[in-house]
C-alpha positions, 0 to 999 in steps of 0.5 A: 500500500502506498504511503498516503493510504497506509497512513490514512487507513492504519494511523488516522482511521484507528485514531478516529475509531478510538475517539482520539481524533474526530474530523469535521463533518463532511460529504465525500464526493467520490471521483471515478473515471473509467470502470474497466479491467485496464491495469495501467501498469505505466501509472502510479497508484495515485494517478490511475483512472481505472477501477475494475467492475468487481471492485466498484461493486465492492465499493458500492456494497461498502457504502451500503454496509456503512449506512451511507445515503448516496445523493445526486450532486444537486442534493449535496449542494443543497445540504452544503448550503442549507445545513447551518451546523455544518453536518451535511444533514439532508431532508429525512435526517440522513447523516452519512451521505456521499456523492458519486461522480465520474469524469470524462464521459466514458462509455463504460459508465453505461455498460459497467457503472450504471448497472451496478449503481442502479442495482443499489439505487444510487445516484451519480453525476457524469461530467462530459468533455463536449468535444468528445461526445457526439452523435457518432462514437468518439474516443478520448484517451483511447477510450470510447465515450458516450454518444448523445443518444446514450446521454439522453437515455441515461438522463431519462433513467436519472443520471445527472450530467455536468460539464467537464469543459469543451476540450479537456484543456489545461485551463490554467494555460488559457487566458481569461477569455479562453477559460470562459469559452471552455466553461460557457460553450460546454454548458450551452452544448449540454443544455441544448442536447438535454433541454435543461439547465446544467448547473455543475462543472468539473475542473479537468486535470489537477486544480492549481490551487497554488496559483491565486491569480488563476483561482480568482479568474476561475471563480469569476468564470464559474459564476460568469458562465452560470454554474451553481457549483464546481468540483475539483481535484482538491483532496478531502470531503466537502463541508458546509461553508466551502467555496462552491466553485471549487469543492473538494473530492476524493479520488477513487481507482483500482488501488482503493481496497476496502480499508482505504476506501472506508478511510476516505469515506470516514474523513481519514484521508482529509488530512492530505489536503494540506500536503497537497497544497504545500507540494503545489506551492513548493513546485510553483516556487521552484518554477519561478526560481528557475526562470 
């Protein structure tokens, strides 16, 4: 097990279990990509994007066993906005709630993820990079993507959809007008195809939280493009009072066995937000020092 997983599941989680440490209440927004058997032998565990179908089903069983109610993203944002005690309480009094999201709009969401989610009665939100979603099958990162007919069919079955930009560009490298174009055009395309408002955005690639100029421009862009909220790769669970334009998520992939997955749900992975942020600041400082 990699170091972040070992510390979370074998050090932090036992401290939580024993009452030595109690993390603040929060909503785990889980970030999946591809549900497939690909091994990704060229990637480190943290950077993998594939989760085997049987492991994905095991994750869903664990959510049920731990008593989680899986909300769609809209209901979770309602809870984050409306629960003044910061507990994430939702209508009906559910205290353990989670959100399941998928980036990139891969076809295996339809073939492998949605059947498992439906069996459990769980909601999900899929973020689409619109350049790769068409009337004919397209590919992104050498994987088949959904078509618009499939998107409409899934929407009819209750799947939520949001934008993942137009081209899956590294938005930090764009000027503010280019950023706004990626945010706005993708939203408009999905709204046209589905005939309904699109309220949520998912930031492609690592969110550059150590670049304050970009962060402020991005926040303005999210608001200017009409989104209600956006999710990122910032680590941790979402909490009451968080900036809705850059909500934290928990990455999940084929390296997440039951111990680590449970630790992420319970808040034992939240501590990694601080080291993640520190590493970004160090890399940014080194970059400027080398210029």
